C-alpha positions as CSV (number, residue, x, y, z in Angstrom):
1,M,-21.3,22.8,28.7
2,S,-18.5,22.9,25.8
3,V,-14.7,23.5,25.5
4,H,-13.4,24.8,22.7
5,P,-9.8,24.5,22.8
6,D,-7.2,26.5,21.7
7,L,-4.9,23.9,19.9
8,H,-2.2,26.9,18.2
9,Q,-1.6,28.8,21.3
10,H,-1.2,24.8,23.1
11,Y,1.1,23.9,20.6
12,V,3.2,27.7,21.2
13,L,3.5,27.3,24.8
14,A,4.5,23.6,24.2
15,C,7.3,24.7,22.0
16,Q,8.5,27.1,24.8
17,N,8.8,24.6,27.2
18,L,10.2,21.9,25.3
19,G,12.4,24.4,23.9
20,R,11.8,23.4,20.5
21,P,11.4,25.8,17.3
22,E,7.6,26.2,16.0
23,H,7.3,24.1,12.7
24,P,5.4,26.7,10.9
25,F,3.5,24.2,8.8
26,I,1.9,22.8,12.2
27,A,1.2,25.8,13.7
28,H,-0.4,26.9,10.2
29,V,-2.9,23.9,10.3
30,L,-4.1,24.3,13.7
31,E,-5.0,28.0,13.5
32,E,-7.0,26.9,11.2
33,A,-8.9,24.2,13.1
34,D,-9.0,26.9,16.1
35,K,-10.9,28.5,13.6
36,N,-14.0,25.3,11.9
37,D,-16.0,25.0,14.5
38,K,-17.5,22.0,13.1
39,I,-14.5,20.0,13.7
40,W,-15.7,20.0,17.5
41,T,-19.2,18.7,17.1
42,K,-17.6,16.0,14.5
43,G,-14.1,15.7,15.8
44,I,-10.4,16.8,13.9
45,T,-8.9,16.3,10.9
46,L,-5.5,17.2,10.8
47,K,-3.9,17.0,8.2
48,I,0.2,17.0,8.2
49,A,1.1,16.4,4.6
50,G,4.7,15.6,3.3
51,N,4.8,16.5,-0.2
52,N,1.7,16.9,-1.6
53,H,1.5,20.6,-1.8
54,L,1.7,22.8,-4.7
55,V,3.8,24.9,-2.4
56,P,6.3,22.8,-1.2
57,V,6.0,22.5,3.0
58,Q,8.3,21.7,5.6
59,R,8.0,18.3,6.8
60,I,7.6,17.1,9.9
61,T,10.4,15.1,12.4
62,G,10.3,12.6,15.1
63,D,11.1,16.2,16.9
64,D,7.8,17.3,15.8
65,L,5.4,14.8,16.3
66,Q,6.6,14.2,20.0
67,V,5.7,18.2,20.4
68,L,2.7,17.7,18.8
69,A,1.8,14.3,20.4
70,S,2.6,16.3,23.9
71,V,-0.3,18.7,23.0
72,L,-3.0,16.7,21.8
73,C,-2.3,14.4,25.2
74,N,-3.5,17.2,27.0
75,T,-6.2,18.7,24.9
76,V,-9.6,17.0,25.4
77,F,-13.0,18.6,24.2
78,I,-16.3,17.6,25.8
79,T,-19.8,18.3,24.7
80,G,-22.4,16.6,26.0
81,K,-21.0,13.0,27.2
82,L,-19.2,12.9,24.3
83,F,-15.5,12.6,25.2
84,L,-13.2,13.4,21.8
85,C,-9.5,12.3,22.7
86,S,-6.9,13.3,20.0
87,L,-5.5,10.6,17.6
88,L,-2.3,10.5,19.3
89,S,-3.9,10.4,23.0
90,D,-5.8,7.5,21.6
91,L,-2.4,6.1,20.1
92,F,-0.5,6.1,23.4
93,V,-2.9,6.3,25.8
94,P,-5.1,3.5,24.6
95,K,-8.6,3.7,26.6
96,E,-12.3,1.9,26.0
97,N,-13.2,4.2,23.8
98,S,-10.7,5.0,21.9
99,T,-11.5,6.5,18.3
100,L,-8.7,6.0,16.0
101,R,-8.1,3.6,13.6
102,Y,-6.4,5.5,10.6
103,L,-2.6,7.0,10.7
104,N,-1.2,8.4,7.8
105,L,2.3,9.9,8.3
106,M,3.6,9.5,4.6
107,F,6.5,11.2,3.1
108,N,7.7,13.1,6.2
109,D,10.7,13.3,7.7
110,I,10.3,10.6,10.4
111,G,13.4,8.6,11.5
112,I,14.5,6.1,13.7
113,S,13.6,7.3,16.7
114,G,9.9,8.5,15.7
115,A,9.9,5.1,14.7
116,E,10.2,3.7,17.6
117,L,7.8,6.2,19.1
118,I,5.7,5.0,17.1
119,A,6.3,0.8,16.9
120,G,6.5,1.2,20.8
121,A,2.9,2.9,21.5
122,L,1.4,0.0,19.3
123,H,2.4,-2.5,21.7
124,R,-0.4,-1.6,23.5
125,N,-2.7,0.1,21.2
126,E,-5.7,-1.6,20.5
127,T,-7.6,0.2,17.9
128,L,-5.3,1.8,15.6
129,V,-5.8,-1.0,11.9
130,Y,-4.6,1.4,9.2
131,L,-1.1,3.1,9.6
132,R,0.8,4.7,6.9
133,M,4.6,5.3,7.2
134,T,5.7,5.6,3.4
135,G,8.9,7.9,1.9
136,N,10.3,8.3,6.1
137,K,13.9,7.0,6.0
138,I,13.2,4.8,9.4
139,G,15.8,2.6,8.0
140,N,17.1,-1.0,9.7
141,K,16.7,0.2,12.8
142,G,13.3,1.4,12.5
143,G,12.3,-1.3,10.6
144,M,13.0,-3.5,13.6
145,S,11.3,-1.6,16.0
146,F,8.5,-2.4,14.0
147,A,8.8,-5.8,13.1
148,S,9.2,-5.8,17.1
149,M,5.4,-4.3,17.1
150,L,4.4,-7.0,14.5
151,E,5.0,-9.6,17.7
152,I,2.7,-8.4,19.7
153,N,0.5,-6.2,18.2
154,S,-2.8,-7.7,17.4
155,T,-5.3,-5.1,15.9
156,L,-3.2,-3.7,12.8
157,E,-4.5,-4.7,9.5
158,K,-3.0,-2.4,7.0
159,L,0.9,-1.6,7.1
160,D,2.7,0.8,4.6
161,L,6.1,0.6,5.0
162,G,7.4,0.8,1.4
163,D,10.4,3.3,0.8
164,C,11.5,3.8,4.0
165,D,15.4,2.4,3.2
166,M,14.5,-0.5,5.7
167,G,17.4,-3.5,4.9
168,M,17.6,-7.4,5.1
169,Q,17.4,-7.6,8.4
170,C,14.0,-5.8,9.4
171,L,12.9,-7.5,6.3
172,I,13.5,-10.4,7.0
173,A,12.5,-9.8,11.3
174,I,9.1,-8.5,9.7
175,A,8.6,-12.1,8.0
176,T,9.5,-13.8,10.7
177,A,7.1,-11.9,13.3
178,L,4.5,-12.3,10.4
179,T,4.3,-16.2,10.8
180,H,2.5,-15.3,14.1
181,N,1.2,-12.5,13.4
182,K,-2.7,-13.5,13.0
183,S,-4.5,-9.6,11.9
184,V,-2.2,-8.3,9.8
185,K,-4.1,-8.3,6.6
186,A,-2.0,-6.1,3.8
187,I,1.6,-4.8,4.0
188,N,3.8,-3.0,1.7
189,L,7.4,-3.0,1.7
190,N,8.5,-1.4,-1.3
191,R,11.8,-0.3,-2.2
192,P,14.4,-1.5,0.3
193,L,17.8,-1.0,0.0
194,L,19.3,-4.4,-0.6
195,Y,22.5,-5.5,-1.0
196,S,23.2,-8.9,-1.2
197,Q,21.6,-11.0,-4.7
198,E,20.9,-14.0,-2.6
199,E,17.5,-13.2,-2.3
200,E,17.5,-13.8,1.7
201,T,15.3,-11.7,2.1
202,T,12.5,-13.4,-0.7
203,V,12.8,-16.5,0.8
204,H,11.6,-15.6,4.1
205,V,8.9,-14.3,2.7
206,A,8.1,-17.1,1.2
207,L,8.6,-19.0,4.2
208,M,6.2,-16.7,6.2
209,L,3.7,-17.0,3.2
210,K,3.2,-21.4,4.1
211,S,2.3,-20.6,7.6
212,N,-0.3,-17.4,7.5
213,S,-3.1,-17.4,6.3
214,S,-4.1,-13.8,6.9
215,L,-2.3,-12.1,4.5
216,V,-4.2,-10.9,1.6
217,E,-2.3,-8.0,-0.3
218,L,1.6,-7.9,-0.3
219,H,3.7,-5.4,-2.3
220,L,7.5,-6.4,-3.3
221,C,8.0,-3.9,-5.6
222,K,11.6,-3.4,-6.2
223,H,12.8,-6.1,-4.1
224,E,15.8,-7.3,-7.2
225,M,13.6,-10.2,-7.0
226,K,14.9,-12.8,-9.4
227,N,13.2,-16.0,-11.3
228,F,15.2,-17.3,-7.9
229,G,12.6,-15.8,-5.6
230,V,9.7,-16.1,-7.6
231,D,10.3,-19.9,-7.8
232,R,10.4,-20.0,-4.3
233,L,7.5,-18.0,-4.4
234,C,5.2,-19.9,-5.9
235,E,6.6,-23.1,-3.4
236,A,4.9,-21.2,-0.7
237,L,1.6,-20.2,-2.5
238,Y,0.7,-23.4,-3.1
239,E,0.3,-24.4,0.5
240,N,-1.5,-20.7,1.5
241,S,-5.4,-20.0,1.0
242,S,-5.1,-16.6,2.1
243,L,-3.2,-13.7,-0.3
244,R,-5.4,-12.0,-3.1
245,Y,-3.1,-9.1,-4.5
246,L,0.7,-10.0,-5.0
247,D,2.6,-7.5,-6.0
248,L,6.4,-7.9,-7.9
249,S,6.5,-5.0,-9.8
250,C,10.0,-3.2,-10.9
251,N,12.3,-6.6,-10.3
252,K,13.6,-8.5,-12.5
253,I,11.8,-11.2,-13.4
254,T,12.1,-12.9,-17.0
255,H,9.7,-15.6,-18.7
256,D,11.3,-18.8,-16.8
257,G,10.4,-16.7,-13.5
258,V,6.6,-16.3,-15.1
259,K,6.7,-19.4,-16.3
260,F,6.3,-20.6,-12.1
261,L,3.8,-18.0,-12.0
262,G,1.9,-19.8,-14.7
263,E,1.8,-23.0,-13.5
264,L,1.2,-21.7,-10.1
265,L,-2.3,-19.8,-11.8
266,K,-3.5,-23.1,-12.9
267,R,-4.0,-24.7,-9.5
268,N,-4.5,-21.3,-7.1
269,Q,-7.8,-20.8,-6.5
270,T,-7.8,-17.6,-4.5
271,L,-5.2,-14.7,-6.2
272,E,-7.2,-12.4,-7.8
273,I,-4.8,-9.4,-8.3
274,L,-1.2,-9.6,-10.0
275,D,1.6,-6.9,-10.5
276,L,4.4,-8.0,-13.2
277,N,4.9,-4.3,-14.1
278,A,8.2,-3.5,-15.2
279,N,9.8,-6.7,-15.6
280,R,10.6,-8.5,-18.6
281,I,8.6,-11.4,-19.7
282,E,8.9,-10.9,-23.4
283,D,6.3,-12.8,-25.2
284,D,6.9,-16.1,-23.9
285,G,5.9,-14.8,-20.2
286,A,3.1,-13.4,-21.5
287,N,2.3,-17.4,-23.1
288,Y,3.0,-18.8,-20.4
289,L,0.1,-16.1,-18.8
290,S,-2.1,-16.5,-21.1
291,E,-1.8,-20.3,-21.4
292,A,-3.4,-20.5,-17.8
293,L,-5.9,-18.0,-17.6
294,A,-7.5,-19.3,-20.7
295,L,-7.2,-23.1,-20.0
296,Y,-7.5,-23.9,-16.4
297,N,-7.2,-20.1,-13.8
298,R,-11.0,-18.6,-13.0
299,T,-9.7,-16.4,-10.0
300,L,-7.4,-14.1,-11.2
301,T,-9.5,-10.7,-12.1
302,A,-6.7,-8.1,-12.2
303,L,-3.7,-8.2,-14.0
304,S,-0.1,-5.9,-15.0
305,V,2.3,-6.3,-17.5
306,V,3.1,-2.9,-18.1
307,S,6.4,-2.6,-19.2
308,N,7.2,-5.8,-20.2
309,N,8.9,-6.3,-23.2
310,I,6.1,-8.1,-25.2
311,S,4.9,-7.6,-29.0
312,G,2.1,-7.6,-30.7
313,K,2.4,-11.8,-30.1
314,G,2.3,-12.0,-26.6
315,L,-0.4,-9.5,-26.4
316,V,-2.7,-11.0,-28.6
317,A,-2.4,-14.5,-26.3
318,L,-3.5,-12.2,-23.4
319,S,-6.3,-10.7,-25.0
320,S,-7.3,-13.9,-26.9
321,A,-7.3,-15.7,-23.2
322,M,-9.9,-12.8,-22.2
323,K,-12.3,-13.9,-24.8
324,T,-12.7,-17.2,-22.5
325,N,-12.0,-16.0,-19.6
326,I,-14.6,-14.2,-18.1
327,E,-13.2,-13.3,-14.9
328,L,-10.3,-11.7,-16.0
329,S,-11.9,-8.2,-15.9
330,Y,-8.7,-5.7,-15.2
331,I,-5.8,-6.0,-17.6
332,Y,-2.9,-3.2,-18.2
333,I,-0.6,-3.4,-20.7
334,W,1.1,-0.2,-22.0
335,G,5.0,0.5,-22.6
336,N,4.9,-2.9,-24.5
337,K,5.9,-3.2,-28.0
338,F,1.7,-2.8,-30.0
339,D,1.4,-4.1,-33.3
340,E,-1.2,-3.4,-35.6
341,A,-2.6,-7.0,-35.0
342,T,-2.6,-5.9,-31.1
343,C,-4.1,-2.7,-31.9
344,V,-7.3,-4.3,-33.1
345,A,-7.3,-7.3,-30.7
346,F,-7.5,-5.0,-27.7
347,S,-10.0,-2.6,-29.8
348,E,-12.4,-5.3,-30.3
349,L,-12.4,-6.8,-26.6
350,I,-13.6,-3.3,-25.5
351,Q,-16.2,-2.3,-28.3
352,M,-18.0,-6.1,-27.9
353,G,-18.4,-4.7,-23.8
354,R,-15.6,-7.4,-22.9
355,L,-13.4,-5.1,-21.6
356,K,-14.8,-1.4,-20.0
357,P,-12.8,1.7,-21.0
358,N,-12.1,1.8,-17.3
359,C,-10.7,-1.2,-16.5
360,T,-7.7,-1.1,-18.8
361,D,-4.7,1.7,-19.6
362,V,-5.1,1.8,-23.5
363,E,-7.8,3.4,-25.4
364,P,-8.4,2.5,-29.8
365,Y,-8.5,5.2,-32.1
366,E,-8.3,5.5,-35.6
367,V,-6.6,7.3,-38.5
368,D,-6.3,6.7,-42.5
369,G,-8.3,3.7,-41.5
370,H,-5.7,2.0,-39.3
371,V,-6.0,1.3,-35.2
372,Y,-4.0,2.5,-32.7
373,L,-4.1,2.5,-29.1
374,A,-3.3,5.7,-26.9
375,E,-2.4,5.9,-23.0
376,L,-5.0,6.0,-20.5
377,S,-3.9,6.7,-16.9
378,H,-5.1,3.7,-15.5
379,G,-3.6,1.1,-13.4
380,L,-3.7,-1.3,-10.5
381,Q,-2.8,1.4,-8.2
382,K,-6.5,1.9,-7.7
383,H,-6.8,-1.7,-6.1
384,Y,-4.6,-1.4,-3.5
385,Y,-6.6,-2.3,-0.4
386,W,-9.5,-2.7,-2.7
387,T,-9.7,-6.9,-2.1
388,P,-12.6,-7.9,-0.6
389,S,-11.3,-8.4,3.5
390,C,-9.0,-5.7,3.4
391,G,-11.1,-3.3,1.4
392,E,-10.8,0.8,1.5
393,E,-10.9,3.2,4.1
394,T,-14.9,2.6,5.5
395,N,-16.7,5.6,6.4
396,Q,-16.2,4.3,10.0
397,D,-12.9,5.3,9.8
398,A,-13.0,8.5,7.1
399,N,-15.2,9.6,10.7
400,A,-13.0,8.9,13.1
401,S,-13.2,11.6,15.7
402,L,-9.9,12.0,15.2
403,A,-7.3,11.3,12.5
404,I,-3.6,13.1,11.7
405,T,-2.7,12.4,8.1
406,A,-0.1,13.4,5.2
407,V,-2.1,11.9,2.5
408,S,0.0,11.6,-0.6
409,E,-2.2,9.1,-2.8
410,Y,0.2,6.1,-4.9
């Protein structure tokens, strides 16, 4: 026996009962789901997308999310002994056989109330391991609700709160929560709204790293971080043995700050991926990194120094480091000052097989006997959630009985 619920009709009735207008895109997605018979044996995937459409769609809000939740929480599909609940039913009413593991709500219009609703549900949820909220302007108050959640939840492993307009207060609260949280392995805190030049948030993140032993991936892009902040982070990382991916892109780090990183790399044996994209480390910074990588470090596998005002001297030094350091497999250098020596050096690395074409963002070509480098669309973004103990979404995640996604890749 099987029951085939009409999701769209349930949605129309829910909107009428709650006095809410129908969201045209949600209605369309539910109609399409109703037409697909296969979902009733394999589980439902509803792609509630924010901004990844050729034709723009109306974004969902916290109120829209509540209506959808009411529909899915009251919609049950049974086939034989297989009991499939909705994603939000799993999230809001935990069950022994809950299956939700991945929830992606990127780039919608979820605000404070929606953030509080989701974070509050995670106080009780014991199955969700990956949540992406990027691009929803939940602000400081919404961010505080997630900080409170991290004090309680012990299941969530990957949390993406980038570009959510969070402020200093909630970033400090999140860092404090992660001091004690043992489950989160990856967190994205990119592009907060910070108005202080004192780098208080970086100081608190550094304090967290001294005692946290579970975090393997940390994104701190666009934090207005300067050399002082890098120094504090490096001090903490001497005591940290878990972090493998450190993203410091789009900050205000100069060669003096990279000197601290160079000294760290001489001793650190866990960091595998370092993103310094869009800082200003220049040749001196590149030389600090090259020395550490050529003579000491054998752990780092991926490095990005894109758009750092590095000239041929520094870039050639990095290429030379790759000849002695066989562990460094990925390097991204576009946006710097290429001279002929740079072009020849990286062309040789590629031709000799030391640097594989899909492991860098440049490709050599020759014109009139001179070697040049063209840009490739490769970068560290493909390494997000790539580190061994925090890998990409597994088949189990992808085949969960129900997932609502708003997929928009970085």
